[in-house]
Every structure is written in structure tokens, then in C-alpha cells.
C-alpha positions as a Markdown table, in Angstrom:
| # | Residue | x | y | z |
|---|---|---|---|---|
| 1 | Met | 29.9 | 63.4 | 52.6 |
| 2 | Val | 31.4 | 60.4 | 51.1 |
| 3 | Thr | 32.6 | 57.4 | 52.5 |
| 4 | Arg | 36.1 | 55.5 | 51.6 |
| 5 | Gly | 33.8 | 52.0 | 50.4 |
| 6 | Ser | 31.8 | 53.9 | 48.5 |
| 7 | Ser | 35.2 | 56.2 | 46.6 |
| 8 | Val | 36.4 | 53.3 | 45.6 |
| 9 | Thr | 33.7 | 51.1 | 44.2 |
| 10 | Asp | 33.1 | 54.6 | 42.2 |
| 11 | Ser | 36.6 | 54.4 | 41.5 |
| 12 | Val | 36.3 | 50.4 | 40.3 |
| 13 | Thr | 33.3 | 51.1 | 38.9 |
| 14 | Asn | 34.4 | 54.5 | 36.7 |
| 15 | Thr | 37.4 | 52.2 | 35.5 |
| 16 | Ile | 34.9 | 49.5 | 34.1 |
| 17 | Ile | 33.3 | 52.2 | 31.7 |
| 18 | Arg | 36.1 | 54.3 | 30.5 |
| 19 | Ser | 36.9 | 50.7 | 29.5 |
| 20 | Thr | 33.8 | 50.1 | 27.9 |
| 21 | Ile | 34.0 | 54.2 | 26.1 |
| 22 | Asn | 37.8 | 52.7 | 25.4 |
| 23 | Leu | 36.4 | 49.2 | 23.2 |
| 24 | Cys | 33.8 | 51.1 | 21.7 |
| 25 | Val | 35.9 | 54.6 | 20.5 |
| 26 | Ser | 39.0 | 51.7 | 18.8 |
| 27 | Ala | 36.0 | 50.1 | 17.7 |
| 28 | Gly | 35.1 | 53.0 | 15.7 |
| 29 | Gln | 38.2 | 54.0 | 15.1 |
| 30 | Met | 39.7 | 50.6 | 13.2 |
| 31 | Glu | 36.1 | 51.4 | 10.8 |
| 32 | Ser | 37.4 | 54.6 | 10.0 |
| 33 | Trp | 40.8 | 53.4 | 10.1 |
| 34 | Gly | 39.1 | 50.7 | 7.1 |
| 35 | Asn | 41.6 | 53.4 | 4.4 |
| 36 | Gly | 44.2 | 51.7 | 5.8 |
| 37 | Gly | 44.2 | 48.7 | 4.0 |
| 38 | Ala | 43.8 | 51.2 | 0.3 |
| 39 | Gly | 45.3 | 48.8 | -3.0 |
| 40 | Leu | 44.3 | 45.3 | -0.4 |
| 41 | Asp | 42.5 | 42.8 | -2.9 |
| 42 | Lys | 38.8 | 43.7 | -2.6 |
| 43 | Ser | 38.0 | 40.5 | -4.5 |
| 44 | Met | 39.1 | 38.8 | -0.7 |
| 45 | Glu | 36.2 | 41.1 | 1.0 |
| 46 | Glu | 33.7 | 39.2 | -0.6 |
| 47 | Ser | 35.3 | 35.7 | -0.2 |
| 48 | Glu | 33.6 | 33.2 | 1.8 |
| 49 | Glu | 37.6 | 33.1 | 4.4 |
| 50 | Tyr | 36.6 | 37.0 | 4.6 |
| 51 | Arg | 33.5 | 36.9 | 5.6 |
| 52 | Leu | 33.6 | 34.0 | 8.0 |
| 53 | Leu | 36.5 | 36.4 | 10.0 |
| 54 | Glu | 34.8 | 39.2 | 10.1 |
| 55 | Ala | 32.2 | 37.4 | 11.6 |
| 56 | Tyr | 34.5 | 36.2 | 14.2 |
| 57 | Cys | 35.8 | 38.8 | 15.2 |
| 58 | Asp | 32.4 | 40.2 | 15.5 |
| 59 | Arg | 31.5 | 37.2 | 18.0 |
| 60 | Arg | 34.5 | 38.2 | 20.2 |
| 61 | Arg | 34.0 | 41.5 | 20.6 |
| 62 | Gln | 30.4 | 41.4 | 22.1 |
| 63 | Gln | 32.0 | 38.9 | 24.3 |
| 64 | Arg | 34.1 | 41.8 | 25.6 |
| 65 | Phe | 30.6 | 44.1 | 25.7 |
| 66 | Arg | 28.9 | 41.7 | 27.6 |
| 67 | Ile | 31.7 | 41.0 | 29.8 |
| 68 | Met | 32.2 | 44.6 | 30.7 |
| 69 | His | 28.2 | 45.1 | 30.8 |
| 70 | Glu | 27.8 | 42.6 | 33.0 |
| 71 | Gly | 31.2 | 44.0 | 35.5 |
| 72 | Leu | 29.5 | 47.6 | 35.1 |
| 73 | Gln | 26.0 | 45.5 | 36.8 |
| 74 | Asp | 27.6 | 43.5 | 39.4 |
| 75 | His | 29.3 | 47.0 | 41.1 |
| 76 | Ala | 26.3 | 48.8 | 40.6 |
| 77 | Arg | 24.5 | 46.1 | 42.8 |
| 78 | Phe | 27.2 | 46.5 | 45.1 |
| 79 | Ser | 27.5 | 49.7 | 45.2 |
| 80 | Gly | 23.1 | 50.0 | 45.9 |
| 81 | Lys | 24.0 | 52.7 | 43.4 |
| 82 | Pro | 22.1 | 53.0 | 39.8 |
| 83 | Met | 24.7 | 51.8 | 36.8 |
| 84 | Arg | 25.3 | 55.5 | 35.6 |
| 85 | His | 25.9 | 55.5 | 31.9 |
| 86 | Gly | 26.8 | 51.4 | 31.5 |
| 87 | Gln | 23.4 | 51.0 | 29.1 |
| 88 | Pro | 23.8 | 53.4 | 26.6 |
| 89 | Ile | 27.6 | 52.8 | 26.6 |
| 90 | Ile | 27.0 | 48.9 | 25.3 |
| 91 | Gln | 24.2 | 50.2 | 23.6 |
| 92 | Ile | 26.2 | 52.2 | 21.1 |
| 93 | Gly | 29.0 | 49.8 | 21.2 |
| 94 | Met | 26.8 | 46.6 | 20.4 |
| 95 | Gly | 25.5 | 48.6 | 17.8 |
| 96 | Met | 29.2 | 49.2 | 16.3 |
| 97 | Val | 29.4 | 45.5 | 15.9 |
| 98 | Gly | 27.2 | 45.0 | 12.7 |
| 99 | Asn | 24.9 | 41.7 | 12.3 |
| 100 | Thr | 27.0 | 38.5 | 11.4 |
| 101 | Ser | 23.5 | 36.7 | 11.4 |
| 102 | Gly | 24.3 | 36.1 | 7.4 |
| 103 | Val | 25.9 | 37.2 | 4.2 |
| 104 | Pro | 23.2 | 38.4 | 1.5 |
| 105 | Gly | 23.5 | 36.0 | -1.2 |
| 106 | Ser | 25.1 | 33.7 | 0.8 |
| 107 | Thr | 24.2 | 30.2 | 2.3 |
| 108 | Leu | 27.2 | 30.1 | 4.6 |
| 109 | Pro | 25.8 | 29.4 | 7.8 |
| 110 | Val | 28.5 | 32.4 | 9.5 |
| 111 | His | 26.4 | 31.9 | 12.9 |
| 112 | Arg | 26.6 | 27.8 | 13.2 |
| 113 | Ile | 30.3 | 28.3 | 12.0 |
| 114 | Thr | 32.4 | 31.1 | 14.2 |
| 115 | Ala | 30.0 | 29.4 | 16.9 |
| 116 | His | 32.6 | 26.3 | 16.5 |
| 117 | Leu | 35.4 | 28.7 | 15.6 |
| 118 | Val | 35.3 | 30.3 | 19.1 |
| 119 | Gln | 35.0 | 27.1 | 21.2 |
| 120 | Ile | 37.5 | 25.3 | 19.2 |
| 121 | Ala | 39.9 | 28.2 | 19.9 |
| 122 | Asp | 38.7 | 28.8 | 23.6 |
| 123 | Ser | 39.4 | 24.9 | 24.3 |
| 124 | Ala | 42.8 | 24.3 | 22.3 |
| 125 | Leu | 46.2 | 25.4 | 24.4 |
| 126 | Leu | 49.6 | 26.8 | 23.3 |
| 127 | His | 53.4 | 25.7 | 24.2 |
| 128 | Glu | 53.8 | 29.2 | 25.5 |
| 129 | Asp | 58.3 | 28.4 | 25.6 |
| 130 | Asp | 58.9 | 27.9 | 21.8 |
| 131 | Asp | 62.0 | 29.5 | 20.8 |
| 132 | Leu | 61.7 | 31.6 | 17.5 |
| 133 | Glu | 64.3 | 30.5 | 14.6 |
| 134 | Ser | 66.2 | 33.6 | 13.6 |
| 135 | Asp | 65.7 | 34.3 | 9.3 |
| 136 | Gly | 65.2 | 38.1 | 9.3 |
| 137 | Thr | 65.2 | 42.0 | 9.9 |
| 138 | Asp | 61.4 | 41.5 | 11.7 |
| 139 | Asp | 62.7 | 39.2 | 14.1 |
| 140 | Asp | 62.2 | 41.2 | 16.9 |
| 141 | Val | 58.8 | 42.1 | 16.5 |
| 142 | Val | 57.5 | 38.6 | 15.6 |
| 143 | Lys | 58.9 | 37.6 | 18.3 |
| 144 | Glu | 57.5 | 40.3 | 20.8 |
| 145 | Leu | 53.9 | 40.3 | 19.1 |
| 146 | Val | 54.0 | 35.9 | 19.3 |
| 147 | Glu | 54.6 | 36.4 | 23.3 |
| 148 | Leu | 52.0 | 38.8 | 23.8 |
| 149 | Leu | 49.1 | 37.0 | 21.8 |
| 150 | Lys | 50.4 | 34.2 | 24.2 |
| 151 | Lys | 50.4 | 35.2 | 27.5 |
| 152 | His | 47.7 | 38.5 | 27.5 |
| 153 | Gly | 45.5 | 37.8 | 24.5 |
| 154 | Asp | 41.9 | 40.6 | 24.6 |
| 155 | Glu | 44.8 | 42.8 | 26.3 |
| 156 | Leu | 46.9 | 42.9 | 23.7 |
| 157 | Asp | 46.3 | 46.6 | 22.7 |
| 158 | Glu | 46.9 | 47.6 | 26.4 |
| 159 | Lys | 50.2 | 46.7 | 26.6 |
| 160 | Ile | 51.0 | 47.7 | 23.4 |
| 161 | Lys | 49.9 | 51.0 | 23.7 |
| 162 | Lys | 52.6 | 51.0 | 27.0 |
| 163 | Asp | 55.5 | 50.1 | 24.4 |
| 164 | Lys | 55.6 | 52.9 | 22.4 |
| 165 | Thr | 59.0 | 51.8 | 20.4 |
| 166 | Leu | 56.8 | 48.3 | 19.9 |
| 167 | Gln | 54.1 | 50.1 | 18.2 |
| 168 | Gln | 56.1 | 52.3 | 16.2 |
| 169 | Lys | 57.9 | 49.2 | 15.3 |
| 170 | Ile | 55.1 | 47.2 | 14.3 |
| 171 | Gln | 53.3 | 50.3 | 12.5 |
| 172 | Lys | 57.2 | 50.1 | 10.5 |
| 173 | Ser | 57.3 | 47.2 | 10.1 |
| 174 | Leu | 53.5 | 45.4 | 9.3 |
| 175 | Ser | 53.4 | 43.2 | 6.1 |
| 176 | Tyr | 52.0 | 40.5 | 5.3 |
| 177 | Gly | 54.6 | 39.1 | 5.6 |
| 178 | Leu | 55.0 | 39.8 | 9.6 |
| 179 | Phe | 51.4 | 38.7 | 10.2 |
| 180 | Glu | 52.2 | 35.5 | 8.2 |
| 181 | Lys | 55.1 | 34.6 | 10.7 |
| 182 | Val | 53.5 | 35.9 | 13.7 |
| 183 | Thr | 51.0 | 33.9 | 12.9 |
| 184 | Thr | 52.6 | 30.2 | 11.7 |
| 185 | Ala | 54.8 | 30.9 | 15.2 |
| 186 | Ile | 51.3 | 30.9 | 17.0 |
| 187 | Leu | 49.8 | 27.5 | 15.1 |
| 188 | Glu | 53.3 | 25.7 | 15.2 |
| 189 | Ser | 53.0 | 26.4 | 19.3 |
| 190 | Leu | 49.7 | 24.7 | 19.2 |
| 191 | Val | 49.5 | 21.4 | 21.6 |
| 192 | Ala | 48.1 | 19.1 | 19.3 |
| 193 | Pro | 45.1 | 16.8 | 20.1 |
| 194 | Arg | 45.6 | 13.5 | 21.7 |
| 195 | Gly | 46.9 | 11.0 | 18.7 |
| 196 | Gly | 49.0 | 14.0 | 17.4 |
| 197 | Cys | 48.8 | 15.9 | 13.9 |
| 198 | Ala | 49.6 | 13.3 | 11.1 |
| 199 | Pro | 48.2 | 15.0 | 7.7 |
| 200 | Ala | 44.6 | 13.9 | 7.5 |
| 201 | Ala | 43.9 | 14.6 | 10.9 |
| 202 | Val | 40.9 | 16.6 | 11.6 |
| 203 | Pro | 41.0 | 18.5 | 15.0 |
| 204 | Cys | 44.4 | 19.3 | 13.9 |
| 205 | Tyr | 43.4 | 21.8 | 11.0 |
| 206 | Lys | 40.3 | 23.3 | 12.8 |
| 207 | Gln | 42.6 | 24.2 | 15.2 |
| 208 | Gln | 44.6 | 25.8 | 13.0 |
| 209 | Ile | 41.7 | 26.9 | 11.3 |
| 210 | Ala | 40.4 | 28.8 | 14.5 |
| 211 | Trp | 43.7 | 30.0 | 15.6 |
| 212 | Ala | 44.3 | 31.9 | 12.3 |
| 213 | Cys | 40.5 | 33.9 | 13.2 |
| 214 | Glu | 42.1 | 34.1 | 16.6 |
| 215 | Val | 44.9 | 35.5 | 16.0 |
| 216 | Thr | 43.0 | 38.1 | 13.3 |
| 217 | His | 40.4 | 39.1 | 16.3 |
| 218 | Arg | 43.2 | 39.8 | 18.6 |
| 219 | Leu | 45.8 | 42.0 | 16.0 |
| 220 | Ser | 42.2 | 43.3 | 14.5 |
| 221 | Ala | 42.1 | 44.8 | 18.0 |
| 222 | Val | 45.1 | 47.2 | 18.3 |
| 223 | Asp | 44.2 | 50.0 | 17.8 |
| 224 | Cys | 47.6 | 51.0 | 16.0 |
| 225 | Ile | 47.0 | 48.0 | 13.4 |
| 226 | Pro | 43.9 | 48.9 | 10.7 |
| 227 | Arg | 41.3 | 46.3 | 11.3 |
| 228 | Arg | 40.4 | 46.3 | 7.2 |
| 229 | Arg | 44.0 | 45.2 | 6.4 |
| 230 | Ala | 44.5 | 43.0 | 9.1 |
| 231 | Leu | 41.2 | 40.9 | 7.8 |
| 232 | Val | 41.9 | 40.7 | 4.1 |
| 233 | Phe | 46.0 | 39.6 | 5.9 |
| 234 | Gly | 44.1 | 36.7 | 7.8 |
| 235 | Thr | 41.9 | 36.0 | 4.2 |
| 236 | Gln | 45.1 | 35.5 | 2.8 |
| 237 | Tyr | 46.6 | 33.7 | 5.5 |
| 238 | Ile | 43.5 | 30.6 | 5.7 |
| 239 | Gln | 43.4 | 31.0 | 2.0 |
| 240 | Gln | 47.0 | 29.9 | 1.1 |
| 241 | His | 47.9 | 28.0 | 4.6 |
| 242 | Leu | 44.9 | 26.3 | 5.7 |
| 243 | Ser | 41.6 | 26.7 | 2.5 |
| 244 | Ala | 42.8 | 23.1 | 0.6 |
| 245 | Trp | 41.6 | 21.2 | 3.3 |
| 246 | Val | 38.7 | 22.6 | 4.2 |
| 247 | Gln | 37.6 | 22.5 | 0.0 |
| 248 | Gln | 38.6 | 18.9 | 0.6 |
| 249 | Gln | 36.1 | 17.9 | 3.4 |
| 250 | Gly | 33.4 | 19.8 | 0.9 |
| 251 | Gly | 33.0 | 23.2 | 2.3 |
| 252 | Trp | 33.1 | 25.5 | 5.0 |
| 253 | Asp | 30.0 | 24.6 | 6.5 |
| 254 | Ser | 30.6 | 20.5 | 5.9 |
| 255 | Ala | 33.5 | 20.5 | 7.5 |
| 256 | Phe | 32.7 | 22.4 | 10.5 |
| 257 | Glu | 29.5 | 20.5 | 10.3 |
| 258 | Asp | 30.2 | 18.9 | 14.0 |
| 259 | Val | 32.5 | 20.0 | 16.7 |
| 260 | Asp | 35.0 | 17.8 | 17.9 |
């Protein structure tokens, strides 16, 4: 006989397991869809910006797996039953994440810099009610994506999956121009650190770089957006808008030597 309490617990546990499986499958799909970026500049994949973005996305994905795993453990303790299938799922997922310990042939401290970027992104605040100016045919898609990015974060993929019309718009409009508009809108909505954002303000640039990475991560986790394409777009954006400041500081290592 199954009691109502155990039935509810099993239902919640199964929901977490399904979510974890979906995340693992999505990660595999994103990797297998790498050819979706065919024709993009492969030299970007060898740049420091691309490597940092890839490591940043991996770190964020690891965080989600860890949270899901902890959720499975909590429900297992609550129900008094052993965790079914949870640990193998997490092992599979973590295997997909890849190694972020460093880049072969590079002295770039990837772990330290991405840890700083995650910390900065988590502490930054966004204005939620900014109005976007209309200046092109992709405006509706840009507005919808910006709103979803601000309000739903890691749930972005689930929200887009429920909106088939938006999925089709994204697939039809996906380009660097669209990515640039979305990312710029997010960066412009950042609440400036205390003291404002003068041209030489270090915290402002660090926030912008961190959130350029965060936007790239969130979009790369959407099923209808090929991961490699999102990473290349993110790399291009950082190189065009933010890398000059990094170089003025003496490179990535020096620019993120300390956390503000």
C-alpha cells in the first residue's frame, strides 16, 4: 500500500530526476549541435575570450548539477528511501561538463578568473523595467529575450520551450546582431556600482564582462541555440566591446587579479 505522503515524495523526487536527465540530455544536444556554428571563425575558439567563456559556462553548469544532486539527497532523507538513480545521473552529467582546470599551452588561470566572474555576476544588480528603443525588425525578439533573461535566469530554456512562437522567432533571427542587441540591453540595465561609471571605473567594466559571460551562458543553455554559436557570439562581443579595457590593464590575469 502506498501512502499519500510517500506518493507525494516520490512524485517530487521523480520531478527532480527528470529535470536532471533533461539537463544532461540538453548538455549532450548542445555539444552535438556544435556544427550549428559551421562557417563561424574557428580562430575565435583559440582565443582567451572563448576559453574563458567556455570555462564560465562549464562552471555554471556544474553549479546546476550540484544543486540538483543536493535536492535529490534532501528528498531521499525526507522519504527515508535510498536515492534512486540520482548518483549515476550526476556522474553522467559531470562527465559532460569537461575540464576547466586550464588550457593546454596557456598560462591563463582559468579557474581563478571564472570564479571571480561568477562572483561578480551574482552580486551585480539589474534594472528590471528598462524600456528598449525600437530600431529594427528583431526588436520583438530582443525585448522578449531581455525580459526572460532578467526575470527567469536558469529557467530561460524551460520558458522558451513553452513558447513555440518565440522558439521559431529565435531560430529565424539568430545572428550576431541579435546577440549583440540582447547583450548590450542587459549590460545597459546594470545598476552602476557606488560612485558611478566613469570611463576608467574598474567595477563597471568587470560587471559588464561578467554579465556578457552570464548572457552567453544562459543563451548557450537554450536548446534551440547551438552552444558553439553562442560561445562564438559571446567571444566576438567581448572582443569588440570589452577586451580593449582588459588589455589596458595588462591582460586577463592582471585585470581580474583582485575581486572588488
